[in-house]
C-alpha positions in Angstrom: 5.5 -25.4 12.5 3.0 -27.3 10.3 0.1 -26.2 12.4 0.0 -22.5 13.0 -2.4 -21.4 15.7 -3.5 -17.8 16.1 -5.8 -15.7 18.2 -7.6 -12.6 16.8 -7.9 -9.7 19.2 -10.8 -7.5 18.2 -14.3 -8.4 17.0 -15.0 -5.7 14.4 -12.2 -5.5 11.8 -10.8 -8.7 13.2 -14.0 -10.4 12.0 -14.6 -8.4 8.8 -11.0 -8.5 7.6 -8.7 -11.0 9.3 -10.4 -14.3 10.3 -11.3 -15.5 6.8 -8.0 -14.5 5.3 -6.0 -16.2 8.1 -7.9 -19.5 7.5 -7.4 -19.3 3.7 -3.7 -18.9 4.3 -3.7 -22.0 6.5 -3.9 -20.7 10.0 -6.0 -22.3 12.7 -7.9 -19.5 14.5 -8.3 -20.9 18.0 -9.6 -17.8 19.9 -11.4 -14.6 19.4 -10.9 -11.9 22.1 -13.2 -8.9 22.6 -14.6 -6.6 25.2 -18.2 -7.5 24.9 -18.8 -11.1 26.0 -22.1 -11.6 24.1 -20.8 -10.1 20.8 -17.5 -12.0 21.1 -19.3 -15.3 21.7 -21.7 -14.7 18.8 -19.0 -14.0 16.3 -16.8 -16.8 17.5 -19.7 -19.2 17.1 -20.4 -17.9 13.6 -16.8 -18.7 12.6 -16.7 -21.9 14.6 -13.8 -20.6 16.7 -13.6 -22.7 19.8 -12.7 -20.0 22.3 -14.4 -16.7 22.9 -12.6 -14.7 25.6 -12.6 -11.2 27.1 -9.1 -11.7 28.5 -6.0 -11.0 26.4 -3.8 -12.8 28.9 -5.9 -15.9 28.6 -5.2 -15.9 24.9 -1.5 -15.5 25.5 -1.5 -18.3 28.0 -3.2 -20.7 25.5 -1.4 -22.8 22.9 -1.1 -20.2 20.2 1.9 -19.2 18.0 0.7 -15.8 17.0 -1.8 -13.0 17.5 -3.6 -10.4 15.3 -4.1 -7.2 17.1 -7.2 -5.6 15.4 -8.2 -3.1 18.2 -8.1 0.7 18.4 -4.6 2.3 18.1 -4.6 3.4 21.8 -4.3 -0.3 22.7 -1.6 -1.4 20.2 1.4 -0.6 22.3 0.2 -2.5 25.4 -1.1 -5.5 23.5 2.0 -5.7 21.3 4.5 -5.5 24.1 2.6 -8.2 26.1 2.5 -10.5 23.0 6.2 -10.0 22.4 7.1 -10.8 26.0 5.0 -13.9 25.6 7.0 -14.9 22.5 4.1 -14.6 20.1 4.5 -13.6 16.5 2.2 -10.7 15.7 0.3 -8.7 13.1 -0.8 -5.3 14.3 -3.4 -3.1 12.6 -2.5 0.4 11.6 -2.0 3.0 12.8 0.8 1.3 14.7 0.8 3.5 17.8 -0.3 6.8 19.2 3.2 8.3 19.3 6.7 7.8 18.1 8.0 6.7 21.4 5.6 3.8 21.7 6.2 2.8 18.0 9.9 2.7 18.6 9.5 0.5 21.7 7.3 -1.9 19.7 9.7 -2.0 16.8 12.8 -2.6 19.0 11.2 -5.2 21.2 10.0 -7.3 18.2 13.3 -7.0 16.5 15.2 -8.1 19.6 12.9 -11.0 20.2 13.4 -12.3 16.6 9.6 -12.6 16.0 7.7 -12.2 12.8 6.1 -8.8 13.1 3.9 -7.2 10.5 1.6 -4.1 10.1 -1.6 -4.8 8.3 -0.8 -2.7 5.3 -2.7 -4.8 2.9 -2.6 -2.1 0.2 1.0 -3.2 -0.6 -0.5 -6.5 -1.7 -2.7 -5.0 -4.4 -1.2 -5.9 -7.7 -1.3 -2.3 -9.1 0.6 -0.9 -6.2 3.3 -3.6 -6.3 3.5 -3.1 -10.1 3.9 0.7 -9.6 6.7 0.0 -7.2 8.5 -2.2 -9.6 8.2 0.3 -12.5 9.6 3.1 -10.3 12.4 1.0 -8.7 13.5 -0.4 -12.1 13.8 3.1 -13.5 10.7 2.9 -15.7 9.9 6.6 -15.2 13.4 7.9 -14.6 14.1 9.7 -11.4 10.9 10.5 -9.5 10.1 14.2 -9.5 6.5 14.8 -8.4 4.0 12.7 -6.4 0.3 13.5 -5.8 -2.0 11.3 -3.8 -5.6 12.0 -2.7 -8.2 9.8 -1.2 -11.7 11.0 -0.2 -14.4 9.1 1.6 -18.0 9.6 2.8 -17.4 8.2 6.3 -18.1 11.5 8.1 -20.1 13.3 5.6 -23.5 12.7 7.2 -24.3 14.9 10.3 -25.1 11.7 12.3 -21.7 9.9 12.4 -21.9 6.2 13.3 -18.2 5.6 13.7 -17.0 4.1 17.0 -16.3 6.6 19.8 -12.6 6.0 19.8 -12.4 6.9 16.1 -13.7 10.5 16.9 -11.0 11.2 19.5 -7.4 12.2 18.9 -6.2 10.9 22.2 -7.4 7.4 21.3 -5.8 7.4 17.8 -8.9 8.4 15.8 -9.2 10.5 12.7 -8.6 10.3 9.0 -4.9 11.0 8.9 -4.1 8.0 11.1 -6.8 5.6 10.1 -6.6 6.0 6.4 -3.4 7.8 5.5 -1.1 5.6 7.5 -1.8 3.4 4.4 -1.2 6.3 2.0 2.1 7.2 3.7 3.2 3.6 3.6 2.5 3.4 -0.1 4.6 6.4 -0.9 7.5 4.9 1.1 6.9 1.5 -0.6 6.6 2.8 -4.2 8.8 6.0 -4.2 11.1 6.3 -1.2 11.5 7.5 2.4 10.0 10.8 3.6 12.7 13.5 4.3 10.5 16.4 5.4 6.8 17.4 5.6 4.8 20.5 6.1 1.0 20.6 6.4 -2.1 20.6 8.5 -5.2 18.7 9.6 -8.8 19.8 9.9 -10.4 18.9 13.2 -14.0 17.7 12.7 -15.4 19.7 15.6 -18.8 20.2 14.0 -19.1 16.4 13.9 -18.2 16.1 17.6 -14.7 15.1 16.8 -11.4 16.0 18.5 -9.6 14.0 15.8 -9.2 15.2 12.2 -11.6 14.7 9.3 -9.2 15.9 6.7 -5.4 16.3 6.1 -3.3 18.1 3.6 0.5 18.2 3.5 3.5 18.7 1.2 6.6 16.5 1.5 10.0 15.8 0.2 11.5 12.3 -0.2 15.1 11.3 0.5 15.6 10.5 -3.2 14.7 14.0 -4.4 11.0 13.9 -5.2 8.5 16.4 -4.0 4.8 15.7 -3.4 1.4 16.4 -1.9 -1.0 14.3 0.0 -4.6 15.3 0.8 -7.7 13.5 1.8 -11.0 13.9 3.7 -13.7 11.6 5.1 -16.2 14.5 4.6 -16.7 14.0 0.9 -20.2 13.2 -0.5 -18.6 10.9 -3.0 -15.5 8.7 -3.0 -12.5 9.8 -4.9 -9.0 8.4 -5.4 -6.0 9.5 -7.4 -2.3 8.7 -7.3 0.2 10.0 -9.9 3.9 9.8 -9.9 5.9 11.9 -12.5 9.4 11.0 -13.3 12.2 12.5 -15.5 11.2 10.2 -18.4 7.6 9.2 -17.9 4.7 9.3 -15.5 2.3 6.7 -14.0 -1.2 6.8 -12.7 -2.3 4.1 -10.3 -5.9 2.9 -10.9 -8.0 0.4 -9.0 -6.9 -2.4 -11.3 -4.0 -1.2 -13.4 -1.0 1.1 -13.8 -1.1 3.5 -16.8 2.3 4.7 -18.0 2.5 7.9 -20.1 5.6 9.1 -22.0 6.5 10.6 -25.3 4.9 7.7 -27.1 1.6 8.0 -25.4 -0.3 6.2 -22.7 -0.6 2.4 -22.1 -1.3 -0.1 -19.4 1.8 -1.7 -17.9 1.8 -5.5 -18.2 1.7 -7.5 -14.9 4.7 -9.9 -14.7 3.9 -13.5 -13.7 6.7 -13.5 -11.1 5.1 -10.5 -9.3 1.7 -12.3 -9.2 3.4 -15.2 -7.5 5.3 -12.9 -5.1 2.0 -11.4 -4.0 0.7 -14.8 -2.9 3.2 -14.7 -0.1 4.0 -18.4 -0.4 0.3 -19.2 -0.1 -2.5 -20.5 -2.3 -4.2 -18.7 -5.2 -7.5 -17.7 -3.6 -9.9 -15.1 -4.8 -13.1 -15.4 -2.7 -13.7 -16.3 0.9 -15.6 -19.6 1.6 -17.1 -18.1 4.8 -19.7 -15.4 5.0 -19.5 -12.5 7.4 -21.7 -12.6 10.5 -24.7 -10.3 10.8 -23.1 -7.0 12.1 -24.2 -3.5 12.9 -25.6 -1.7 9.9 -23.4 1.3 10.2 -21.4 3.2 7.6 -18.2 2.4 9.5 -18.9 -1.4 9.7 -20.2 -1.7 6.2 -17.1 0.1 4.9 -15.0 -2.7 6.3 -17.4 -5.5 5.4 -16.7 -5.9 1.7 -14.9 -8.9 0.2 -12.9 -6.4 -1.9 -9.3 -6.9 -0.9 -9.7 -10.5 0.3 -7.0 -12.1 -2.0 -4.7 -9.3 -0.9 -5.3 -10.1 2.8 -4.7 -13.8 2.0 -1.3 -12.9 0.5 -0.4 -10.8 3.5 -1.3 -13.5 6.0 0.3 -16.2 3.9 3.6 -14.2 3.9 3.2 -14.0 7.7 3.0 -17.8 7.9 6.0 -18.1 5.5 8.0 -15.8 7.8 6.9 -17.7 10.9 8.1 -21.0 9.3 11.3 -19.6 7.9 12.9 -16.7 9.8 14.9 -15.8 6.7 11.8 -15.4 4.5 11.4 -11.9 3.0 9.0 -10.4 0.6 9.0 -6.7 -0.6 5.3 -6.3 0.2 5.7 -7.2 3.9 5.3 -4.1 6.1 7.2 -4.8 9.3 7.2 -2.8 12.6 10.0 -0.8 11.0 7.5 0.4 8.4 4.9 1.0 11.1 7.4 3.2 13.0 8.0 5.1 9.8 4.3 5.9 9.2 3.9 7.1 12.8 6.9 9.4 12.4 5.3 11.0 9.4 1.9 11.4 11.1 3.6 13.0 14.1 5.5 15.3 11.8 2.3 16.5 10.1 0.7 17.2 13.5 3.8 19.0 14.6 4.0 21.1 11.4 0.4 22.2 12.1 1.2 23.3 15.6 4.6 24.8 14.9 3.9 26.3 11.5 7.1 25.0 9.8 8.6 22.2 7.8 9.6 19.2 10.0 12.7 17.3 8.9 12.7 13.5 9.2 16.4 12.8 8.3 
């Protein structure tokens, strides 16, 4: 499989996040699929993609090896199942699905078909997160005891929200819990361990015209004995992020560029091992900046949030690992988030929502 051909489904985050990284990782992007013919044609032309289609089936019938599904969560199950039946390897955006049943079907179908299947959890590919995982897994802090993770954003702070309509609706997979904290949930699993139970709530953004949530807060227990709290909102007037993991022997704080370890001897930055840097390239090249510029897009808070080059090398690592897996079915990389991981984050999201409605802890083991 020297020449890997791929179609990107979705013209917003598909264009702002995926196309340039796929090309840097060696893919040939042969088609862009969207709902709006004019927008799809314009953005395909900008990236010199030969085919701009509004039909997903047409893409599946073309000579492609894989698809990226970068559409709203409500569509993920249908698109994924059709891609799997067509024998296409696939990357699916988070949140993986609207409910546990759909996520399980997607996971089982991809597993049975023997296809490369990944969730776009690019945060795993950030060096500081991979380094934190290694510190914890190698016993650098002792047994994990306490985890706290918070991420606040300004997306829905203004009264006039300019997010897509689907993002506002719970029945279409909108809201902050699904569309940010699927990443946060995945990182706790990746760095610390599996969730064993959760109890918490979400805050519906009714005064912003939302049926989906604008904030979440929940406590959790992990299968390896840690306890923790996760909270976040998209109603903040400033951005804020904090992740701390306290163990029996030391603690770590995960920053934007480093991991600080604190123990009886004080605080210090953890050195980044060379082999971990290589691992995070996913078998691909060392690339730090995209060659292509983004097309002119809508000047909205939502689009601009996803239009930064921040995270580009991490997306190249993710897509390069996808290519490595496609070429070698036995290729594995700890940073790869498969449909198994997507199923897991949907289970936790479902448990938080059930906890709110039932007023109790929800067990996951």
